[in-house]
PDB file of N, H, CA, C and O in Angstrom:
ATOM      1  N   MET A   1       5.493  16.631  -3.240  1.00  0.00           N
ATOM      2  CA  MET A   1       5.407  16.001  -4.711  1.00  0.00           C
ATOM      3  C   MET A   1       4.186  15.260  -5.823  1.00  0.00           C
ATOM      4  O   MET A   1       3.553  14.229  -5.595  1.00  0.00           O
ATOM      5  N   ILE A   2       4.107  16.038  -6.924  1.00  0.00           N
ATOM      6  H   ILE A   2       4.621  16.876  -7.109  1.00  0.00           H
ATOM      7  CA  ILE A   2       2.856  15.640  -7.413  1.00  0.00           C
ATOM      8  C   ILE A   2       3.630  14.541  -8.114  1.00  0.00           C
ATOM      9  O   ILE A   2       4.752  14.747  -8.577  1.00  0.00           O
ATOM     10  N   HIS A   3       2.810  12.988  -8.208  1.00  0.00           N
ATOM     11  H   HIS A   3       1.898  12.822  -7.832  1.00  0.00           H
ATOM     12  CA  HIS A   3       3.346  11.432  -9.283  1.00  0.00           C
ATOM     13  C   HIS A   3       2.226  11.726 -10.330  1.00  0.00           C
ATOM     14  O   HIS A   3       1.082  12.120 -10.104  1.00  0.00           O
ATOM     15  N   VAL A   4       2.881  11.412 -11.655  1.00  0.00           N
ATOM     16  H   VAL A   4       3.811  11.091 -11.839  1.00  0.00           H
ATOM     17  CA  VAL A   4       2.485  11.689 -12.728  1.00  0.00           C
ATOM     18  C   VAL A   4       1.085  10.451 -12.636  1.00  0.00           C
ATOM     19  O   VAL A   4       0.224  11.030 -11.974  1.00  0.00           O
ATOM     20  N   CYS A   5       0.701   9.434 -12.916  1.00  0.00           N
ATOM     21  H   CYS A   5       1.401   8.963 -13.454  1.00  0.00           H
ATOM     22  CA  CYS A   5       0.187   8.666 -12.358  1.00  0.00           C
ATOM     23  C   CYS A   5      -1.205   8.673 -11.994  1.00  0.00           C
ATOM     24  O   CYS A   5      -2.126   8.142 -12.615  1.00  0.00           O
ATOM     25  N   LEU A   6      -1.282   9.533 -10.592  1.00  0.00           N
ATOM     26  H   LEU A   6      -0.535   9.965 -10.088  1.00  0.00           H
ATOM     27  CA  LEU A   6      -2.324  10.058 -10.364  1.00  0.00           C
ATOM     28  C   LEU A   6      -3.141  11.287 -11.645  1.00  0.00           C
ATOM     29  O   LEU A   6      -4.340  11.548 -11.744  1.00  0.00           O
ATOM     30  N   GLN A   7      -2.018  11.817 -12.448  1.00  0.00           N
ATOM     31  H   GLN A   7      -1.044  11.605 -12.367  1.00  0.00           H
ATOM     32  CA  GLN A   7      -2.822  12.120 -13.810  1.00  0.00           C
ATOM     33  C   GLN A   7      -3.359  11.822 -15.111  1.00  0.00           C
ATOM     34  O   GLN A   7      -3.762  12.576 -15.996  1.00  0.00           O
ATOM     35  N   THR A   8      -3.278  10.508 -15.042  1.00  0.00           N
ATOM     36  H   THR A   8      -2.950   9.896 -14.323  1.00  0.00           H
ATOM     37  CA  THR A   8      -3.437   9.588 -15.884  1.00  0.00           C
ATOM     38  C   THR A   8      -5.224   8.924 -15.985  1.00  0.00           C
ATOM     39  O   THR A   8      -6.067   8.969 -15.089  1.00  0.00           O
ATOM     40  N   GLU A   9      -5.299   8.627 -16.697  1.00  0.00           N
ATOM     41  H   GLU A   9      -4.614   8.591 -17.425  1.00  0.00           H
ATOM     42  CA  GLU A   9      -6.497   8.247 -16.477  1.00  0.00           C
ATOM     43  C   GLU A   9      -6.620   7.094 -15.415  1.00  0.00           C
ATOM     44  O   GLU A   9      -5.636   6.691 -14.793  1.00  0.00           O
ATOM     45  N   GLY A  10      -8.337   6.405 -15.183  1.00  0.00           N
ATOM     46  H   GLY A  10      -9.136   6.732 -15.688  1.00  0.00           H
ATOM     47  CA  GLY A  10      -8.796   5.322 -14.566  1.00  0.00           C
ATOM     48  C   GLY A  10      -7.732   5.951 -13.031  1.00  0.00           C
ATOM     49  O   GLY A  10      -7.498   5.166 -12.112  1.00  0.00           O
ATOM     50  N   ALA A  11      -7.322   7.087 -13.004  1.00  0.00           N
ATOM     51  H   ALA A  11      -7.512   7.724 -13.750  1.00  0.00           H
ATOM     52  CA  ALA A  11      -7.196   7.852 -11.436  1.00  0.00           C
ATOM     53  C   ALA A  11      -8.242   8.357 -10.486  1.00  0.00           C
ATOM     54  O   ALA A  11      -9.231   8.938 -10.932  1.00  0.00           O
ATOM     55  N   PRO A  12      -8.127   8.228  -9.605  1.00  0.00           N
ATOM     56  CA  PRO A  12      -8.999   8.860  -8.326  1.00  0.00           C
ATOM     57  C   PRO A  12      -9.156  10.383  -9.292  1.00  0.00           C
ATOM     58  O   PRO A  12      -8.277  10.717 -10.086  1.00  0.00           O
ATOM     59  N   THR A  13     -10.636  11.343  -9.021  1.00  0.00           N
ATOM     60  H   THR A  13     -11.350  11.072  -8.376  1.00  0.00           H
ATOM     61  CA  THR A  13     -10.183  12.472  -9.295  1.00  0.00           C
ATOM     62  C   THR A  13     -10.941  13.046  -7.820  1.00  0.00           C
ATOM     63  O   THR A  13     -11.741  12.540  -7.034  1.00  0.00           O
ATOM     64  N   ALA A  14     -10.159  14.518  -7.911  1.00  0.00           N
ATOM     65  H   ALA A  14      -9.509  14.929  -8.550  1.00  0.00           H
ATOM     66  CA  ALA A  14     -11.349  15.312  -6.784  1.00  0.00           C
ATOM     67  C   ALA A  14     -12.163  15.864  -6.860  1.00  0.00           C
ATOM     68  O   ALA A  14     -12.245  16.992  -6.375  1.00  0.00           O
ATOM     69  N   ASP A  15     -13.241  15.191  -7.605  1.00  0.00           N
ATOM     70  H   ASP A  15     -13.175  14.274  -7.998  1.00  0.00           H
ATOM     71  CA  ASP A  15     -14.844  15.613  -7.987  1.00  0.00           C
ATOM     72  C   ASP A  15     -15.457  14.437  -7.673  1.00  0.00           C
ATOM     73  O   ASP A  15     -16.667  14.225  -7.594  1.00  0.00           O
ATOM     74  N   GLU A  16     -14.349  13.518  -7.461  1.00  0.00           N
ATOM     75  H   GLU A  16     -13.366  13.690  -7.526  1.00  0.00           H
ATOM     76  CA  GLU A  16     -15.140  12.081  -6.972  1.00  0.00           C
ATOM     77  C   GLU A  16     -15.439  12.048  -5.274  1.00  0.00           C
ATOM     78  O   GLU A  16     -14.727  12.684  -4.497  1.00  0.00           O
ATOM     79  N   GLU A  17     -16.097  11.573  -5.017  1.00  0.00           N
ATOM     80  H   GLU A  17     -16.675  11.056  -5.648  1.00  0.00           H
ATOM     81  CA  GLU A  17     -16.779  11.089  -3.829  1.00  0.00           C
ATOM     82  C   GLU A  17     -15.242   9.879  -3.501  1.00  0.00           C
ATOM     83  O   GLU A  17     -14.642   9.029  -4.159  1.00  0.00           O
ATOM     84  N   HIS A  18     -15.163  10.352  -2.377  1.00  0.00           N
ATOM     85  H   HIS A  18     -15.650  11.043  -1.843  1.00  0.00           H
ATOM     86  CA  HIS A  18     -13.771   9.134  -1.363  1.00  0.00           C
ATOM     87  C   HIS A  18     -13.841   9.531   0.257  1.00  0.00           C
ATOM     88  O   HIS A  18     -13.517  10.593   0.787  1.00  0.00           O
ATOM     89  N   GLU A  19     -14.559   7.894   1.070  1.00  0.00           N
ATOM     90  H   GLU A  19     -14.822   7.031   0.639  1.00  0.00           H
ATOM     91  CA  GLU A  19     -14.097   8.071   2.289  1.00  0.00           C
ATOM     92  C   GLU A  19     -12.443   7.768   2.343  1.00  0.00           C
ATOM     93  O   GLU A  19     -11.540   7.157   1.770  1.00  0.00           O
ATOM     94  N   LEU A  20     -12.828   8.942   3.822  1.00  0.00           N
ATOM     95  H   LEU A  20     -13.561   9.438   4.288  1.00  0.00           H
ATOM     96  CA  LEU A  20     -11.271   8.313   4.653  1.00  0.00           C
ATOM     97  C   LEU A  20     -10.679   7.234   5.335  1.00  0.00           C
ATOM     98  O   LEU A  20     -11.330   6.671   6.215  1.00  0.00           O
ATOM     99  N   GLY A  21      -9.215   6.759   4.981  1.00  0.00           N
ATOM    100  H   GLY A  21      -8.685   7.216   4.267  1.00  0.00           H
ATOM    101  CA  GLY A  21      -8.445   5.549   4.881  1.00  0.00           C
ATOM    102  C   GLY A  21      -8.897   4.728   2.866  1.00  0.00           C
ATOM    103  O   GLY A  21      -9.054   3.547   2.557  1.00  0.00           O
ATOM    104  N   GLU A  22      -8.945   5.634   2.224  1.00  0.00           N
ATOM    105  H   GLU A  22      -8.817   6.594   2.475  1.00  0.00           H
ATOM    106  CA  GLU A  22      -9.774   4.530   0.843  1.00  0.00           C
ATOM    107  C   GLU A  22      -7.647   4.290   0.396  1.00  0.00           C
ATOM    108  O   GLU A  22      -6.613   4.950   0.508  1.00  0.00           O
ATOM    109  N   ARG A  23      -7.979   3.266   0.016  1.00  0.00           N
ATOM    110  H   ARG A  23      -8.818   2.730  -0.075  1.00  0.00           H
ATOM    111  CA  ARG A  23      -6.464   2.754  -0.574  1.00  0.00           C
ATOM    112  C   ARG A  23      -6.238   3.720  -1.795  1.00  0.00           C
ATOM    113  O   ARG A  23      -6.696   4.862  -1.769  1.00  0.00           O
ATOM    114  N   TRP A  24      -5.453   3.189  -2.971  1.00  0.00           N
ATOM    115  H   TRP A  24      -5.081   2.261  -2.992  1.00  0.00           H
ATOM    116  CA  TRP A  24      -5.163   3.331  -4.754  1.00  0.00           C
ATOM    117  C   TRP A  24      -3.365   3.173  -4.339  1.00  0.00           C
ATOM    118  O   TRP A  24      -2.491   3.725  -3.670  1.00  0.00           O
ATOM    119  N   VAL A  25      -3.661   1.605  -5.590  1.00  0.00           N
ATOM    120  H   VAL A  25      -4.371   1.156  -6.133  1.00  0.00           H
ATOM    121  CA  VAL A  25      -2.445   2.143  -6.177  1.00  0.00           C
ATOM    122  C   VAL A  25      -1.794   1.671  -8.323  1.00  0.00           C
ATOM    123  O   VAL A  25      -2.079   0.791  -9.136  1.00  0.00           O
ATOM    124  N   CYS A  26      -1.006   2.721  -8.308  1.00  0.00           N
ATOM    125  H   CYS A  26      -0.775   3.436  -7.647  1.00  0.00           H
ATOM    126  CA  CYS A  26      -1.647   3.497  -9.040  1.00  0.00           C
ATOM    127  C   CYS A  26      -0.500   1.576 -10.383  1.00  0.00           C
ATOM    128  O   CYS A  26       0.204   0.566 -10.389  1.00  0.00           O
ATOM    129  N   ALA A  27      -0.990   2.186 -10.826  1.00  0.00           N
ATOM    130  H   ALA A  27      -1.562   3.006 -10.821  1.00  0.00           H
ATOM    131  CA  ALA A  27      -0.025   1.188 -12.517  1.00  0.00           C
ATOM    132  C   ALA A  27       1.015   1.231 -12.116  1.00  0.00           C
ATOM    133  O   ALA A  27       1.338   0.047 -12.023  1.00  0.00           O
ATOM    134  N   CYS A  28       2.214   2.114 -11.631  1.00  0.00           N
ATOM    135  H   CYS A  28       1.952   3.076 -11.706  1.00  0.00           H
ATOM    136  CA  CYS A  28       3.986   1.964 -11.768  1.00  0.00           C
ATOM    137  C   CYS A  28       4.266   1.103 -10.436  1.00  0.00           C
ATOM    138  O   CYS A  28       5.438   0.749 -10.312  1.00  0.00           O
ATOM    139  N   GLY A  29       3.421   0.733  -9.475  1.00  0.00           N
ATOM    140  H   GLY A  29       2.469   1.021  -9.576  1.00  0.00           H
ATOM    141  CA  GLY A  29       3.055  -0.699  -7.986  1.00  0.00           C
ATOM    142  C   GLY A  29       3.115   0.870  -7.514  1.00  0.00           C
ATOM    143  O   GLY A  29       2.638   1.564  -8.413  1.00  0.00           O
ATOM    144  N   ASP A  30       3.650   1.842  -6.123  1.00  0.00           N
ATOM    145  H   ASP A  30       4.037   1.279  -5.393  1.00  0.00           H
ATOM    146  CA  ASP A  30       2.938   2.820  -5.668  1.00  0.00           C
ATOM    147  C   ASP A  30       1.893   2.784  -4.914  1.00  0.00           C
ATOM    148  O   ASP A  30       0.859   2.382  -5.447  1.00  0.00           O
ATOM    149  N   ASN A  31       1.842   3.274  -3.161  1.00  0.00           N
ATOM    150  H   ASN A  31       2.682   3.601  -2.728  1.00  0.00           H
ATOM    151  CA  ASN A  31       0.928   3.700  -2.743  1.00  0.00           C
ATOM    152  C   ASN A  31       0.239   4.422  -2.341  1.00  0.00           C
ATOM    153  O   ASN A  31       0.836   5.311  -1.734  1.00  0.00           O
ATOM    154  N   PHE A  32      -1.192   4.571  -2.357  1.00  0.00           N
ATOM    155  H   PHE A  32      -1.678   3.849  -2.850  1.00  0.00           H
ATOM    156  CA  PHE A  32      -1.784   5.899  -2.230  1.00  0.00           C
ATOM    157  C   PHE A  32      -2.915   6.118  -1.311  1.00  0.00           C
ATOM    158  O   PHE A  32      -3.802   5.368  -1.718  1.00  0.00           O
ATOM    159  N   VAL A  33      -3.463   6.958   0.035  1.00  0.00           N
ATOM    160  H   VAL A  33      -2.742   7.567   0.365  1.00  0.00           H
ATOM    161  CA  VAL A  33      -3.969   6.437   0.961  1.00  0.00           C
ATOM    162  C   VAL A  33      -4.945   8.605   1.435  1.00  0.00           C
ATOM    163  O   VAL A  33      -4.682   9.609   2.095  1.00  0.00           O
ATOM    164  N   TYR A  34      -5.709   8.232   0.779  1.00  0.00           N
ATOM    165  H   TYR A  34      -5.922   7.416   0.242  1.00  0.00           H
ATOM    166  CA  TYR A  34      -6.735   9.300   1.303  1.00  0.00           C
ATOM    167  C   TYR A  34      -7.318   9.712   2.254  1.00  0.00           C
ATOM    168  O   TYR A  34      -8.185   9.160   2.931  1.00  0.00           O
ATOM    169  N   ARG A  35      -6.660  11.153   2.384  1.00  0.00           N
ATOM    170  H   ARG A  35      -5.956  11.602   1.834  1.00  0.00           H
ATOM    171  CA  ARG A  35      -6.611  10.768   3.828  1.00  0.00           C
ATOM    172  C   ARG A  35      -6.595  12.847   4.440  1.00  0.00           C
ATOM    173  O   ARG A  35      -7.018  13.912   3.991  1.00  0.00           O
ATOM    174  N   GLU A  36      -5.954  12.447   5.460  1.00  0.00           N
ATOM    175  H   GLU A  36      -5.610  11.582   5.825  1.00  0.00           H
ATOM    176  CA  GLU A  36      -6.746  14.752   5.826  1.00  0.00           C
ATOM    177  C   GLU A  36      -4.642  14.855   6.546  1.00  0.00           C
ATOM    178  O   GLU A  36      -4.095  14.194   7.429  1.00  0.00           O
ATOM    179  N   GLY A  37      -4.152  15.835   5.743  1.00  0.00           N
ATOM    180  H   GLY A  37      -4.596  16.371   5.026  1.00  0.00           H
ATOM    181  CA  GLY A  37      -3.628  16.110   5.916  1.00  0.00           C
ATOM    182  C   GLY A  37      -2.571  17.157   5.296  1.00  0.00           C
ATOM    183  O   GLY A  37      -2.771  17.208   4.082  1.00  0.00           O
ATOM    184  N   PHE A  38      -1.290  18.196   5.767  1.00  0.00           N
ATOM    185  H   PHE A  38      -1.127  18.154   6.753  1.00  0.00           H
ATOM    186  CA  PHE A  38      -0.342  19.716   5.923  1.00  0.00           C
ATOM    187  C   PHE A  38       0.331  19.710   4.392  1.00  0.00           C
ATOM    188  O   PHE A  38       1.477  19.285   4.246  1.00  0.00           O
ATOM    189  N   ASN A  39      -0.738  20.390   2.839  1.00  0.00           N
ATOM    190  H   ASN A  39      -1.669  20.735   2.957  1.00  0.00           H
ATOM    191  CA  ASN A  39      -0.194  20.495   2.833  1.00  0.00           C
ATOM    192  C   ASN A  39       1.128  21.416   2.569  1.00  0.00           C
ATOM    193  O   ASN A  39       1.881  21.712   3.497  1.00  0.00           O
ATOM    194  N   ARG A  40       1.416  21.978   0.801  1.00  0.00           N
ATOM    195  H   ARG A  40       0.804  21.738   0.047  1.00  0.00           H
ATOM    196  CA  ARG A  40       2.848  22.403   0.798  1.00  0.00           C
ATOM    197  C   ARG A  40       2.556  23.868   1.656  1.00  0.00           C
ATOM    198  O   ARG A  40       3.362  24.188   2.530  1.00  0.00           O
ATOM    199  N   ALA A  41       1.513  24.634   1.400  1.00  0.00           N
ATOM    200  H   ALA A  41       0.859  24.374   0.690  1.00  0.00           H
ATOM    201  CA  ALA A  41       1.484  26.012   1.725  1.00  0.00           C
ATOM    202  C   ALA A  41       1.537  25.880   3.300  1.00  0.00           C
ATOM    203  O   ALA A  41       2.129  26.782   3.893  1.00  0.00           O
ATOM    204  N   GLY A  42       0.807  24.528   4.276  1.00  0.00           N
ATOM    205  H   GLY A  42       0.326  23.795   3.794  1.00  0.00           H
ATOM    206  CA  GLY A  42       0.893  24.972   5.063  1.00  0.00           C
ATOM    207  C   GLY A  42      -0.898  24.459   5.468  1.00  0.00           C
ATOM    208  O   GLY A  42      -0.819  24.196   6.668  1.00  0.00           O
ATOM    209  N   PHE A  43      -1.600  24.343   5.263  1.00  0.00           N
ATOM    210  H   PHE A  43      -1.664  24.557   4.288  1.00  0.00           H
ATOM    211  CA  PHE A  43      -3.005  24.516   5.381  1.00  0.00           C
ATOM    212  C   PHE A  43      -3.012  23.208   5.132  1.00  0.00           C
ATOM    213  O   PHE A  43      -2.298  22.565   4.362  1.00  0.00           O
ATOM    214  N   GLN A  44      -4.818  22.480   6.619  1.00  0.00           N
ATOM    215  H   GLN A  44      -5.397  23.002   7.244  1.00  0.00           H
ATOM    216  CA  GLN A  44      -4.800  21.609   6.255  1.00  0.00           C
ATOM    217  C   GLN A  44      -6.057  20.410   5.685  1.00  0.00           C
ATOM    218  O   GLN A  44      -7.090  20.204   6.321  1.00  0.00           O
ATOM    219  N   SER A  45      -5.736  19.767   4.484  1.00  0.00           N
ATOM    220  H   SER A  45      -4.896  19.935   3.967  1.00  0.00           H
ATOM    221  CA  SER A  45      -6.381  19.408   3.058  1.00  0.00           C
ATOM    222  C   SER A  45      -6.263  17.435   3.867  1.00  0.00           C
ATOM    223  O   SER A  45      -5.764  16.847   4.826  1.00  0.00           O
ATOM    224  N   VAL A  46      -7.317  17.099   2.344  1.00  0.00           N
ATOM    225  H   VAL A  46      -7.722  17.577   1.565  1.00  0.00           H
ATOM    226  CA  VAL A  46      -8.061  16.180   2.526  1.00  0.00           C
ATOM    227  C   VAL A  46      -7.507  15.516   0.974  1.00  0.00           C
ATOM    228  O   VAL A  46      -8.256  15.669   0.009  1.00  0.00           O
ATOM    229  N   GLU A  47      -6.195  14.789   0.785  1.00  0.00           N
ATOM    230  H   GLU A  47      -5.587  14.665   1.569  1.00  0.00           H
ATOM    231  CA  GLU A  47      -5.819  14.647  -0.774  1.00  0.00           C
ATOM    232  C   GLU A  47      -5.656  13.408  -0.640  1.00  0.00           C
ATOM    233  O   GLU A  47      -6.447  12.979   0.200  1.00  0.00           O
ATOM    234  N   TRP A  48      -5.088  12.720  -1.014  1.00  0.00           N
ATOM    235  H   TRP A  48      -4.446  13.069  -1.697  1.00  0.00           H
ATOM    236  CA  TRP A  48      -4.314  11.424  -1.911  1.00  0.00           C
ATOM    237  C   TRP A  48      -2.484  12.091  -1.936  1.00  0.00           C
ATOM    238  O   TRP A  48      -1.886  12.877  -2.671  1.00  0.00           O
ATOM    239  N   TRP A  49      -1.982  11.009  -0.326  1.00  0.00           N
ATOM    240  H   TRP A  49      -2.468  10.370   0.270  1.00  0.00           H
ATOM    241  CA  TRP A  49      -0.684  10.838   0.138  1.00  0.00           C
ATOM    242  C   TRP A  49      -0.087   9.645  -0.425  1.00  0.00           C
ATOM    243  O   TRP A  49      -0.615   8.678  -0.974  1.00  0.00           O
ATOM    244  N   PRO A  50       0.961   9.878  -0.208  1.00  0.00           N
ATOM    245  CA  PRO A  50       1.969   8.645  -0.547  1.00  0.00           C
ATOM    246  C   PRO A  50       2.004   8.302   0.473  1.00  0.00           C
ATOM    247  O   PRO A  50       2.221   9.222   1.263  1.00  0.00           O
ATOM    248  N   ALA A  51       1.801   6.621   1.244  1.00  0.00           N
ATOM    249  H   ALA A  51       1.624   5.875   0.602  1.00  0.00           H
ATOM    250  CA  ALA A  51       1.310   4.927   1.682  1.00  0.00           C
ATOM    251  C   ALA A  51       2.417   4.303   1.361  1.00  0.00           C
ATOM    252  O   ALA A  51       2.785   4.039   0.216  1.00  0.00           O
ATOM    253  N   PRO A  52       3.096   3.996   2.596  1.00  0.00           N
ATOM    254  CA  PRO A  52       3.643   1.709   1.951  1.00  0.00           C
ATOM    255  C   PRO A  52       2.329   1.962   1.653  1.00  0.00           C
ATOM    256  O   PRO A  52       1.503   2.872   1.584  1.00  0.00           O
ATOM    257  N   PRO A  53       2.558   0.110   1.421  1.00  0.00           N
ATOM    258  CA  PRO A  53       2.372  -0.810   0.937  1.00  0.00           C
ATOM    259  C   PRO A  53       1.788  -1.490   2.226  1.00  0.00           C
ATOM    260  O   PRO A  53       2.507  -1.667   3.210  1.00  0.00           O
ATOM    261  N   ILE A  54       0.090  -1.975   2.193  1.00  0.00           N
ATOM    262  H   ILE A  54      -0.494  -1.832   1.394  1.00  0.00           H
ATOM    263  CA  ILE A  54      -0.205  -2.960   3.201  1.00  0.00           C
ATOM    264  C   ILE A  54       0.126  -3.818   3.817  1.00  0.00           C
ATOM    265  O   ILE A  54      -0.888  -4.486   4.016  1.00  0.00           O
ATOM    266  N   PRO A  55       1.384  -4.511   4.534  1.00  0.00           N
ATOM    267  CA  PRO A  55       1.830  -5.929   4.335  1.00  0.00           C
ATOM    268  C   PRO A  55       1.305  -7.035   4.560  1.00  0.00           C
ATOM    269  O   PRO A  55       0.779  -7.201   5.660  1.00  0.00           O
ATOM    270  N   GLN A  56       1.299  -7.975   3.700  1.00  0.00           N
ATOM    271  H   GLN A  56       1.727  -7.841   2.806  1.00  0.00           H
ATOM    272  CA  GLN A  56       0.705  -9.405   4.090  1.00  0.00           C
ATOM    273  C   GLN A  56       1.810 -10.356   4.301  1.00  0.00           C
ATOM    274  O   GLN A  56       3.009 -10.599   4.167  1.00  0.00           O
ATOM    275  N   PRO A  57      -0.157 -11.011   5.004  1.00  0.00           N
ATOM    276  CA  PRO A  57       1.427 -12.170   6.659  1.00  0.00           C
ATOM    277  C   PRO A  57       1.796 -13.275   4.610  1.00  0.00           C
ATOM    278  O   PRO A  57       1.328 -13.144   3.479  1.00  0.00           O
ATOM    279  N   ARG A  58       2.654 -14.038   5.142  1.00  0.00           N
ATOM    280  H   ARG A  58       3.035 -14.144   6.061  1.00  0.00           H
ATOM    281  CA  ARG A  58       2.911 -14.581   4.902  1.00  0.00           C
ATOM    282  C   ARG A  58       2.415 -16.225   4.323  1.00  0.00           C
ATOM    283  O   ARG A  58       3.257 -16.762   5.042  1.00  0.00           O
ATOM    284  N   ALA A  59       1.778 -17.366   3.656  1.00  0.00           N
ATOM    285  H   ALA A  59       1.094 -16.929   3.071  1.00  0.00           H
ATOM    286  CA  ALA A  59       1.409 -17.650   3.593  1.00  0.00           C
ATOM    287  C   ALA A  59       2.776 -19.143   4.575  1.00  0.00           C
ATOM    288  O   ALA A  59       3.982 -19.382   4.641  1.00  0.00           O
ATOM    289  N   ALA A  60       1.172 -19.803   5.217  1.00  0.00           N
ATOM    290  H   ALA A  60       0.193 -19.608   5.164  1.00  0.00           H
ATOM    291  CA  ALA A  60       2.050 -20.461   5.976  1.00  0.00           C
ATOM    292  C   ALA A  60       2.665 -22.455   5.805  1.00  0.00           C
ATOM    293  O   ALA A  60       2.042 -23.416   5.354  1.00  0.00           O
ATOM    294  N   LYS A  61       3.676 -22.396   6.222  1.00  0.00           N
ATOM    295  H   LYS A  61       4.182 -21.615   6.588  1.00  0.00           H
ATOM    296  CA  LYS A  61       3.914 -23.831   5.607  1.00  0.00           C
ATOM    297  C   LYS A  61       4.730 -24.764   6.665  1.00  0.00           C
ATOM    298  O   LYS A  61       5.057 -24.883   7.846  1.00  0.00           O
ATOM    299  N   LYS A  62       4.797 -25.202   5.670  1.00  0.00           N
ATOM    300  H   LYS A  62       4.532 -25.106   4.710  1.00  0.00           H
ATOM    301  CA  LYS A  62       5.301 -27.269   7.309  1.00  0.00           C
ATOM    302  C   LYS A  62       5.928 -27.150   8.456  1.00  0.00           C
ATOM    303  O   LYS A  62       7.120 -26.938   8.682  1.00  0.00           O
ATOM    304  N   ALA A  63       5.256 -27.265   8.992  1.00  0.00           N
ATOM    305  H   ALA A  63       4.288 -27.437   8.809  1.00  0.00           H
ATOM    306  CA  ALA A  63       6.134 -27.308   9.894  1.00  0.00           C
ATOM    307  C   ALA A  63       8.919 -27.715  10.160  1.00  0.00           C
ATOM    308  O   ALA A  63      10.021 -27.413  10.618  1.00  0.00           O
ATOM    309  N   ARG A  64       7.762 -28.803   9.093  1.00  0.00           N
ATOM    310  H   ARG A  64       6.867 -29.049   8.721  1.00  0.00           H
ATOM    311  CA  ARG A  64       9.138 -29.227   8.733  1.00  0.00           C
ATOM    312  C   ARG A  64       9.914 -28.859   7.980  1.00  0.00           C
ATOM    313  O   ARG A  64      11.072 -29.045   8.354  1.00  0.00           O
ATOM    314  N   ARG A  65       9.726 -28.114   6.463  1.00  0.00           N
ATOM    315  H   ARG A  65       8.785 -27.962   6.159  1.00  0.00           H
ATOM    316  CA  ARG A  65      10.804 -27.407   5.412  1.00  0.00           C
ATOM    317  C   ARG A  65      11.089 -26.107   6.062  1.00  0.00           C
ATOM    318  O   ARG A  65      11.431 -25.070   5.494  1.00  0.00           O
ATOM    319  N   GLY A  66      10.835 -26.371   7.782  1.00  0.00           N
ATOM    320  H   GLY A  66      10.557 -27.214   8.243  1.00  0.00           H
ATOM    321  CA  GLY A  66      11.813 -24.325   8.840  1.00  0.00           C
ATOM    322  C   GLY A  66      12.857 -24.621   9.600  1.00  0.00           C
ATOM    323  O   GLY A  66      13.636 -23.945  10.273  1.00  0.00           O
ATOM    324  N   LEU A  67      12.657 -26.482   9.226  1.00  0.00           N
ATOM    325  H   LEU A  67      12.024 -27.031   8.680  1.00  0.00           H
ATOM    326  CA  LEU A  67      13.877 -26.587   9.879  1.00  0.00           C
ATOM    327  C   LEU A  67      15.021 -26.910   9.254  1.00  0.00           C
ATOM    328  O   LEU A  67      15.105 -27.806   8.415  1.00  0.00           O
ATOM    329  N   LEU A  68      16.590 -25.702   9.896  1.00  0.00           N
ATOM    330  H   LEU A  68      16.521 -24.973  10.578  1.00  0.00           H
ATOM    331  CA  LEU A  68      17.786 -25.921  10.000  1.00  0.00           C
ATOM    332  C   LEU A  68      17.965 -27.003   9.180  1.00  0.00           C
ATOM    333  O   LEU A  68      18.032 -26.964   7.951  1.00  0.00           O
ATOM    334  N   PHE A  69      18.058 -28.167  10.026  1.00  0.00           N
ATOM    335  H   PHE A  69      18.004 -28.198  11.024  1.00  0.00           H
ATOM    336  CA  PHE A  69      18.957 -29.947   9.320  1.00  0.00           C
ATOM    337  C   PHE A  69      17.965 -30.608   7.992  1.00  0.00           C
ATOM    338  O   PHE A  69      18.113 -31.171   6.906  1.00  0.00           O
ATOM    339  N   GLY A  70      16.805 -30.081   8.965  1.00  0.00           N
ATOM    340  H   GLY A  70      16.684 -29.624   9.846  1.00  0.00           H
ATOM    341  CA  GLY A  70      15.761 -31.629   8.713  1.00  0.00           C
ATOM    342  C   GLY A  70      15.216 -32.988   9.436  1.00  0.00           C
ATOM    343  O   GLY A  70      15.741 -33.221  10.525  1.00  0.00           O
ATOM    344  N   PRO A  71      14.452 -33.711   9.079  1.00  0.00           N
ATOM    345  CA  PRO A  71      13.777 -34.664   9.418  1.00  0.00           C
ATOM    346  C   PRO A  71      15.144 -35.215  10.311  1.00  0.00           C
ATOM    347  O   PRO A  71      16.314 -35.102   9.946  1.00  0.00           O
ATOM    348  N   ARG A  72      14.598 -35.916  11.736  1.00  0.00           N
ATOM    349  H   ARG A  72      13.647 -36.008  12.033  1.00  0.00           H
ATOM    350  CA  ARG A  72      16.474 -37.667  11.379  1.00  0.00           C
ATOM    351  C   ARG A  72      15.349 -38.376  10.759  1.00  0.00           C
ATOM    352  O   ARG A  72      14.141 -38.519  10.567  1.00  0.00           O
ATOM    353  N   LYS A  73      16.855 -38.806  10.537  1.00  0.00           N
ATOM    354  H   LYS A  73      17.836 -38.690  10.693  1.00  0.00           H
ATOM    355  CA  LYS A  73      16.732 -40.214   9.327  1.00  0.00           C
ATOM    356  C   LYS A  73      17.074 -41.615   9.827  1.00  0.00           C
ATOM    357  O   LYS A  73      17.306 -41.151  10.943  1.00  0.00           O
ATOM    358  N   GLY A  74      17.378 -43.290  10.039  1.00  0.00           N
ATOM    359  H   GLY A  74      17.189 -43.666   9.133  1.00  0.00           H
ATOM    360  CA  GLY A  74      17.342 -43.986  10.733  1.00  0.00           C
ATOM    361  C   GLY A  74      17.253 -43.716  11.903  1.00  0.00           C
ATOM    362  O   GLY A  74      17.036 -42.657  12.492  1.00  0.00           O
ATOM    363  N   SER A  75      17.616 -45.773  12.564  1.00  0.00           N
ATOM    364  H   SER A  75      17.792 -46.633  12.085  1.00  0.00           H
ATOM    365  CA  SER A  75      16.898 -45.154  14.186  1.00  0.00           C
ATOM    366  C   SER A  75      16.518 -44.861  14.724  1.00  0.00           C
ATOM    367  O   SER A  75      16.905 -44.977  15.887  1.00  0.00           O
TER     368      SER A  75
END
């Protein structure tokens, strides 16, 4: 699969030095990771591969907000 954003200006190139596991998010929002894998011809290569985004933890909310019916009122 050839991704168009990998050919645009500002995209990482093959002649640059990259660390294994380095991540890059393109302009369209797709995520890539620089890792070792097998290319279409079946040879082992180190290049940019599509990857799922890193999950971000949700912001901690107050315990009261998570209640189904809200806090009790009255006496």
